[in-house]
Backbone bond lengths (Angstrom), bond angles and torsions (degrees), N, CA, C in turn:
res aa  C-N    CA-C-N  psi(-1)  N-CA   C-N-CA  omega(-1)  CA-C   N-CA-C  phi
1 X - - - 1.523 - - 1.461 109.69 -
2 X 1.366 117.67 131.17 1.354 121.99 -178.43 1.554 113.70 -77.68
3 X 1.330 116.67 172.53 1.461 117.69 -174.53 1.499 110.70 -69.58
4 X 1.284 121.33 -27.65 1.487 123.11 -179.37 1.520 107.10 -69.20
5 X 1.373 116.13 -43.50 1.487 119.06 -179.46 1.523 110.50 -66.44
6 X 1.391 115.01 -38.96 1.493 116.19 179.20 1.511 109.39 -61.26
7 X 1.334 118.55 -42.30 1.485 124.31 179.64 1.519 110.62 -56.53
8 X 1.280 114.59 -46.02 1.484 119.49 -176.37 1.526 111.91 -66.56
9 X 1.435 113.94 -38.33 1.507 118.82 172.81 1.502 110.76 -61.17
10 X 1.300 115.59 -46.40 1.484 116.37 -177.04 1.548 112.72 -66.32
11 X 1.265 116.71 -36.21 1.472 123.80 174.13 1.480 111.84 -60.86
12 X 1.330 116.10 -42.26 1.421 121.86 -178.51 1.523 113.28 -65.77
13 X 1.422 114.27 -43.05 1.409 122.78 174.30 1.524 112.91 -57.01
14 X 1.356 113.04 -52.47 1.478 117.55 178.04 1.566 114.99 -59.43
15 X 1.358 114.91 -35.04 1.451 119.56 177.01 1.503 111.03 -67.90
16 X 1.309 117.01 -40.91 1.458 119.24 178.31 1.540 111.44 -64.71
17 X 1.353 117.00 -40.51 1.425 119.06 -177.72 1.592 109.98 -68.29
18 X 1.333 114.54 -41.41 1.453 117.65 -175.89 1.583 109.46 -69.62
19 X 1.329 115.67 -40.25 1.439 116.70 -179.04 1.496 113.30 -62.15
20 X 1.356 115.50 -33.46 1.449 117.85 177.54 1.477 112.91 -64.10
21 X 1.318 116.98 -33.80 1.407 120.47 179.43 1.551 114.70 -82.04
22 X 1.306 112.04 -10.99 1.513 117.28 178.31 1.395 114.94 -95.29
23 X 1.391 118.42 7.04 1.423 121.50 -177.46 1.586 110.69 -126.66
24 X 1.330 112.91 162.15 1.439 119.84 177.02 1.523 107.49 -141.47
25 X 1.356 114.05 117.29 1.494 118.79 -173.24 1.552 112.18 50.00
26 X 1.339 114.51 43.78 1.443 119.64 176.37 1.484 115.28 80.45
27 X 1.388 117.77 -4.04 1.491 119.60 -179.73 1.506 111.79 -104.43
28 X 1.356 117.83 146.32 1.403 120.07 179.69 1.529 113.19 -69.34
29 X 1.396 115.59 152.94 1.460 118.15 177.17 1.558 107.25 -88.84
30 X 1.357 112.57 127.34 1.529 116.72 178.79 1.485 111.25 -89.47
31 X 1.399 117.24 -36.68 1.448 119.89 -179.51 1.523 105.40 -144.38
32 X 1.388 115.23 157.72 1.435 120.72 177.45 1.485 106.52 -141.34
33 X 1.401 120.22 153.59 1.402 121.79 177.89 1.494 112.59 -65.24
34 X 1.291 118.29 -28.78 1.485 121.58 -174.32 1.554 110.53 -84.90
35 X 1.336 114.14 -11.06 1.506 118.75 -177.43 1.556 113.56 79.87
36 X 1.405 114.54 -2.92 1.458 121.21 176.90 1.540 110.48 -91.29
37 X 1.274 115.23 169.16 1.437 117.77 -177.39 1.486 115.52 -91.54
38 X 1.355 114.76 0.03 1.491 118.54 179.70 1.521 109.55 -119.22
39 X 1.281 113.92 169.78 1.479 119.51 -177.03 1.551 105.91 -122.18
40 X 1.439 116.45 158.37 1.488 117.70 -175.45 1.556 109.63 -63.57
41 X 1.344 113.28 152.69 1.432 118.70 -179.36 1.541 113.36 -56.60
42 X 1.381 115.59 -31.50 1.400 118.15 -173.19 1.618 112.15 -75.47
43 X 1.348 111.55 -4.44 1.489 112.45 172.45 1.579 114.80 -99.00
44 X 1.330 112.68 6.96 1.422 118.60 -175.95 1.504 113.68 -63.11
45 X 1.305 119.82 143.69 1.458 126.41 -175.37 1.589 109.03 -59.99
46 X 1.318 114.91 -42.85 1.462 120.51 -172.33 1.616 112.89 -80.98
47 X 1.284 114.34 1.03 1.446 119.75 179.17 1.587 110.51 84.41
48 X 1.294 117.50 -163.50 1.454 124.34 -178.42 1.508 107.83 -161.39
49 X 1.361 112.23 167.55 1.471 114.65 176.34 1.494 108.05 -88.67
50 X 1.283 120.42 140.83 1.428 126.71 -173.62 1.578 108.42 -61.54
51 X 1.315 116.77 -28.36 1.444 119.37 178.67 1.482 110.91 -57.47
52 X 1.316 123.11 -35.55 1.472 127.86 -179.87 1.541 108.29 -63.47
53 X 1.371 116.34 -42.89 1.451 119.28 -176.73 1.521 109.23 -68.13
54 X 1.371 114.80 -43.93 1.511 118.06 175.48 1.514 114.06 -56.96
55 X 1.310 113.22 -43.50 1.409 117.49 179.56 1.600 112.50 -66.78
56 X 1.323 115.87 -37.48 1.436 118.20 176.10 1.449 114.09 -57.36
57 X 1.397 117.52 -40.12 1.447 124.54 178.49 1.507 116.78 -95.61
58 X 1.359 110.07 15.65 1.498 115.67 177.85 1.480 115.15 55.02
59 X 1.334 118.27 43.54 1.434 123.56 -180.00 1.568 107.64 -98.78
60 X 1.335 117.93 160.72 1.375 120.71 -177.72 1.503 112.29 -81.57
61 X 1.314 121.84 131.05 1.387 125.87 -173.05 1.543 112.07 -69.06
62 X 1.337 116.95 -40.77 1.468 117.34 -171.82 1.519 108.36 -86.94
63 X 1.392 117.32 -36.57 1.460 120.08 177.49 1.521 109.38 -127.05
64 X 1.358 117.97 75.02 1.459 116.75 -179.24 1.463 117.80 -61.64
65 X 1.304 119.74 143.63 1.448 120.85 177.68 1.475 113.48 -78.34
66 X 1.395 115.94 -28.10 1.390 118.20 -173.34 1.581 110.47 -126.90
67 X 1.327 113.47 163.80 1.513 117.93 169.25 1.547 104.02 -109.47
68 X 1.289 115.90 149.54 1.490 120.14 -175.86 1.545 111.44 -125.59
69 X 1.287 113.33 138.73 1.524 118.95 -177.16 1.567 106.02 -132.79
70 X 1.329 113.78 130.70 1.455 119.24 174.48 1.490 110.21 -111.16
71 X 1.372 119.03 129.47 1.381 122.83 -179.60 1.522 112.13 -136.73
72 X 1.242 126.09 166.01 1.402 128.74 -171.50 1.579 114.76 -147.14
73 X 1.339 114.71 162.54 1.434 121.16 175.60 1.535 105.62 -154.73
74 X 1.319 116.64 -179.32 1.487 120.86 175.50 1.474 109.29 -153.57
75 X 1.340 114.26 154.76 1.506 123.83 -176.72 1.510 107.37 -145.18
76 X 1.366 109.52 164.22 1.523 118.63 -173.73 1.518 112.39 -76.24
77 X 1.364 118.94 -42.45 1.501 122.91 -168.67 1.548 108.68 -120.46
78 X 1.381 112.19 155.81 1.448 119.48 177.61 1.416 114.45 -61.55
79 X 1.357 118.26 -35.83 1.532 119.12 -175.63 1.549 110.00 -74.22
80 X 1.402 118.13 -4.58 1.391 117.05 177.40 1.553 112.17 -99.77
81 X 1.335 116.51 2.93 1.465 122.15 177.42 1.625 112.27 -47.56
82 X 1.386 117.43 -50.79 1.420 116.87 176.83 1.561 114.89 -53.74
83 X 1.339 113.91 -36.22 1.492 117.07 174.27 1.491 112.26 -70.36
84 X 1.335 113.97 -31.62 1.500 119.68 177.63 1.589 109.61 -60.47
85 X 1.316 115.01 -44.39 1.561 117.02 176.93 1.443 110.34 -60.61
86 X 1.396 119.26 -40.01 1.399 118.85 179.88 1.470 115.66 -66.18
87 X 1.341 113.32 -37.36 1.499 120.56 176.60 1.484 108.95 -63.28
88 X 1.348 119.75 -40.47 1.399 120.15 179.65 1.527 113.61 -63.12
89 X 1.339 116.09 -40.23 1.446 121.29 176.83 1.540 109.74 -66.93
90 X 1.273 117.21 -37.31 1.512 116.29 -179.61 1.529 112.06 -67.63
91 X 1.346 115.85 -33.09 1.454 120.42 175.84 1.447 113.92 -75.52
92 X 1.354 119.43 -14.20 1.401 121.09 -173.30 1.509 115.54 -60.41
93 X 1.317 117.97 -42.10 1.438 118.82 -171.98 1.559 108.88 -68.28
94 X 1.384 116.76 -33.51 1.492 116.06 -179.23 1.581 106.48 -71.34
95 X 1.311 119.04 -39.22 1.441 123.04 -178.28 1.573 109.90 -65.26
96 X 1.351 113.83 -44.17 1.485 117.03 177.89 1.501 111.80 -62.06
97 X 1.341 116.57 -40.73 1.501 121.30 178.41 1.501 109.66 -59.10
98 X 1.342 112.97 -45.61 1.526 117.22 -179.56 1.475 112.31 -63.45
99 X 1.393 115.74 -41.69 1.463 119.85 178.07 1.492 112.95 -60.14
100 X 1.336 114.66 -44.75 1.553 120.03 -176.46 1.530 105.83 -65.45
101 X 1.351 117.12 -44.59 1.467 121.15 -176.70 1.616 107.21 -58.61
102 X 1.292 109.86 -45.04 1.573 113.80 179.62 1.565 110.31 -61.10
103 X 1.261 119.83 -39.20 1.457 124.64 179.65 1.578 106.14 -61.08
104 X 1.327 117.94 -46.54 1.463 116.63 -177.21 1.504 113.96 -69.02
105 X 1.372 115.49 -36.56 1.488 121.16 171.78 1.500 112.85 -55.16
106 X 1.333 113.19 -48.12 1.479 119.12 -176.51 1.520 108.75 -72.07
107 X 1.280 120.13 -17.98 1.472 122.95 178.14 1.534 112.17 -77.95
108 X 1.301 117.51 -7.17 1.502 121.14 176.58 1.509 111.92 107.95
109 X 1.309 119.13 13.42 1.495 119.45 -175.96 1.561 108.39 -114.98
110 X 1.356 117.87 29.84 1.464 119.20 -175.15 1.497 113.75 -61.07
111 X 1.303 117.80 -44.61 1.461 118.88 179.89 1.474 114.05 -59.33
112 X 1.303 116.78 -36.66 1.402 122.20 178.98 1.450 114.37 -66.96
113 X 1.409 115.72 -50.68 1.473 118.77 -176.72 1.483 111.30 -74.17
114 X 1.352 120.01 -17.22 1.436 120.93 178.86 1.564 109.75 -75.92
115 X 1.323 116.20 -28.87 1.483 117.97 -176.73 1.527 114.44 -107.58
116 X 1.263 118.09 -11.49 1.462 120.53 -174.59 1.530 108.46 -98.40
117 X 1.319 121.07 94.38 1.456 122.47 178.55 1.468 114.26 -69.66
118 X 1.324 118.78 -26.98 1.447 122.27 175.80 1.516 113.47 -65.11
119 X 1.370 112.29 -34.31 1.474 119.79 178.22 1.539 109.76 -69.82
120 X 1.370 114.60 -43.79 1.477 116.73 179.40 1.615 110.66 -70.66
121 X 1.230 118.49 -33.62 1.488 117.37 177.68 1.559 108.12 -69.02
122 X 1.325 121.10 -32.32 1.406 118.59 174.95 1.545 114.84 -66.55
123 X 1.285 113.78 -36.92 1.486 118.05 172.65 1.452 113.50 -61.89
124 X 1.387 115.75 -44.28 1.460 121.06 -177.05 1.541 107.64 -65.00
125 X 1.315 120.76 -43.78 1.435 124.42 -174.06 1.520 107.01 -67.20
126 X 1.312 122.16 -51.38 1.505 124.68 179.81 1.481 113.50 -61.75
127 X 1.392 116.70 -37.10 1.472 119.76 179.73 1.558 107.02 -66.57
128 X 1.347 117.72 -40.14 1.428 119.12 -179.25 1.575 111.63 -67.02
129 X 1.269 115.46 -38.54 1.477 121.70 176.85 1.518 111.11 -64.82
130 X 1.286 119.06 -35.67 1.457 124.82 179.49 1.543 107.91 -65.25
131 X 1.320 115.49 -47.65 1.453 119.60 -173.03 1.579 112.47 -69.69
132 X 1.369 114.74 -29.15 1.504 121.10 177.22 1.411 108.31 -55.56
133 X 1.367 119.04 -45.40 1.487 124.69 -178.03 1.545 115.19 -91.65
134 X 1.330 114.73 4.94 1.549 112.79 -176.96 1.411 113.79 -78.31
135 X 1.349 113.38 151.32 1.446 120.95 -178.68 1.483 110.67 -100.00
136 X 1.337 118.93 128.55 1.524 121.48 174.57 1.457 106.27 -75.84
137 X 1.314 122.50 114.48 1.406 126.01 -178.62 1.488 115.07 -106.62
138 X 1.310 115.89 -14.25 1.516 117.45 174.83 1.575 106.80 -155.09
139 X 1.340 113.10 156.44 1.451 117.36 176.81 1.492 105.73 -157.42
140 X 1.375 115.98 158.35 1.402 121.42 176.79 1.507 109.58 -159.63
141 X 1.321 120.92 158.67 1.419 123.40 174.74 1.500 107.67 -143.23
142 X 1.346 114.80 156.17 1.423 121.33 172.54 1.521 111.23 -152.84
143 X 1.294 116.98 156.38 1.442 122.07 -178.91 1.565 108.99 -111.35
144 X 1.322 111.74 127.80 1.520 116.34 -178.26 1.477 108.18 -88.31
145 X 1.287 116.56 152.49 1.521 123.86 179.52 1.523 110.20 -96.84
146 X 1.326 112.94 111.73 1.427 116.57 177.10 1.512 112.89 -179.81
147 X 1.309 115.86 131.32 1.507 120.28 -174.43 1.492 115.32 -66.26
148 X 1.426 113.94 -28.37 1.380 120.66 -177.29 1.529 114.65 -97.22
149 X 1.259 116.11 10.73 1.500 120.65 -174.77 1.505 108.10 -80.33
150 X 1.326 119.93 116.71 1.443 125.04 -176.33 1.534 110.69 -69.73
151 X 1.309 119.13 -41.83 1.447 124.56 -177.21 1.514 108.24 -130.99
152 X 1.388 118.02 78.21 1.453 117.91 -170.83 1.475 117.46 -73.48
153 X 1.425 122.09 -10.42 1.370 123.97 177.64 1.464 109.67 -93.22
154 X 1.350 115.37 114.85 1.507 122.30 -177.75 1.540 109.98 -108.10
155 X 1.345 113.49 128.10 1.466 116.45 177.99 1.492 111.08 -119.76
156 X 1.274 115.56 146.70 1.522 122.78 178.28 1.472 111.27 -131.32
157 X 1.288 120.86 143.10 1.372 121.13 -179.87 1.559 108.85 -132.99
158 X 1.342 119.55 152.35 1.425 121.42 174.06 1.608 103.75 -115.89
159 X 1.341 109.93 129.39 1.435 121.78 177.51 1.498 112.84 -106.86
160 X 1.271 118.75 143.22 1.478 122.40 -179.05 1.498 110.51 -127.58
161 X 1.271 117.49 135.31 1.568 122.25 173.43 1.501 106.91 -133.23
162 X 1.389 115.47 150.48 1.436 117.60 173.11 1.544 110.96 -53.04
163 X 1.315 117.45 138.47 1.492 123.72 178.65 1.521 109.46 -56.71
164 X 1.380 118.05 -35.26 1.424 114.64 -175.90 1.518 114.16 -64.41
165 X 1.345 117.43 -21.51 1.458 119.71 176.04 1.517 110.75 -66.99
166 X 1.352 116.91 -42.58 1.480 122.74 -179.43 1.552 107.03 -70.90
167 X 1.339 119.07 -36.11 1.436 123.49 177.65 1.544 108.11 -61.18
168 X 1.337 116.85 -39.89 1.452 117.75 -176.66 1.550 108.15 -70.59
169 X 1.325 122.00 -36.63 1.451 122.95 172.64 1.458 109.25 -61.79
170 X 1.253 120.15 -43.93 1.507 122.93 -179.62 1.517 110.60 -61.08
171 X 1.295 117.26 -45.39 1.454 121.10 178.23 1.457 113.02 -58.77
172 X 1.425 119.46 -44.07 1.419 124.92 179.93 1.485 110.26 -64.75
173 X 1.321 116.19 -37.07 1.493 120.09 -178.28 1.519 106.52 -65.02
174 X 1.293 119.66 -46.62 1.467 122.04 -177.50 1.537 113.39 -63.73
175 X 1.407 114.43 -35.92 1.458 117.01 176.03 1.561 110.45 -59.42
176 X 1.296 112.98 -42.98 1.543 117.88 -177.84 1.525 109.22 -67.24
177 X 1.376 113.77 -46.15 1.429 119.25 -176.65 1.493 113.41 -63.89
178 X 1.305 117.52 -37.24 1.473 120.66 176.78 1.523 113.37 -61.65
179 X 1.356 117.82 -35.24 1.455 124.00 172.80 1.521 111.72 -59.80
180 X 1.371 115.46 -44.74 1.413 120.59 178.32 1.480 114.83 -69.75
181 X 1.361 121.36 -22.51 1.374 125.03 -174.83 1.580 109.07 -95.11
182 X 1.358 116.36 6.57 1.496 119.79 171.96 1.480 115.64 53.07
183 X 1.327 117.01 38.04 1.452 120.36 177.57 1.580 116.06 67.84
184 X 1.281 116.57 19.05 1.439 122.93 172.68 1.507 111.89 -65.55
185 X 1.289 123.85 90.54 1.458 121.51 -169.77 1.397 114.42 -60.41
186 X 1.336 118.58 -35.61 1.477 121.81 179.39 1.522 115.18 -66.42
187 X 1.365 117.40 -40.93 1.369 122.72 177.57 1.573 109.69 -72.58
188 X 1.306 117.33 -40.42 1.469 120.81 177.84 1.481 109.86 -54.69
189 X 1.345 113.32 -53.62 1.570 119.22 -178.27 1.560 111.51 -56.53
190 X 1.399 115.20 -44.04 1.445 119.56 -178.96 1.531 111.41 -62.31
191 X 1.310 116.97 -49.13 1.460 121.77 179.74 1.541 111.29 -63.85
192 X 1.364 116.03 -42.46 1.453 116.69 -176.55 1.518 110.53 -66.49
193 X 1.316 116.08 -43.00 1.525 119.58 -178.93 1.529 109.68 -59.99
194 X 1.358 113.19 -44.57 1.430 120.13 -179.04 1.515 114.16 -67.48
195 X 1.274 119.11 -38.25 1.463 125.88 174.47 1.529 108.90 -59.82
196 X 1.369 115.21 -48.00 1.448 120.97 -176.77 1.501 110.86 -61.02
197 X 1.353 114.60 -47.28 1.466 121.44 -178.26 1.530 108.94 -63.07
198 X 1.286 117.35 -44.69 1.557 114.60 -173.69 1.517 109.08 -79.11
199 X 1.273 122.84 -26.64 1.435 123.99 173.14 1.532 109.18 -62.06
200 X 1.364 115.74 -43.01 1.473 120.78 -175.69 1.612 107.15 -67.10
201 X 1.373 114.23 -34.59 1.485 120.39 -175.15 1.576 112.23 -79.16
202 X 1.376 113.34 -22.22 1.476 116.74 -169.39 1.552 111.12 -100.59
203 X 1.312 117.53 -27.91 1.535 116.98 -168.62 1.519 108.40 -131.83
């Protein structure tokens, strides 16, 4: 392949990468809070690896100081964007609770968490308590281009809480799960190891 062809291929790759960041749900971005034509990686539709977020905020990969949560909301008008950030924060506890519940289900305790409402209520309560004290460390908004868009202004926030708060939730979860597993040491170890791994990978 000659140099001209290589250049065209490189330009095509760059164009495809940039266009992906210039869209939201297939729609072009009309305005952004940064004034740039792209949006932060942590607002991407397909998600991101938590390592990238820890690296962005200079946290330790093996023993992170904080847990990070990203949540979003949308509004109709530009002057409602401050409210949009508040809405995103309000929604955060429910979203965190859902994320944590998914982690536990993926760890092999699905039957337990599906039937134990006390367990789910504990997750909901502690998730809510964590978000009350969470620090908003980043935020962004953008407007999508589309005549039929009901709420074209999309806002995203990053919340941070001390990792020890998430560790406390994890410990309480395991205490309740151990009771449900009736002292089955093998199952307890499997679920505990899986919960720890998935918590580390998710937050």
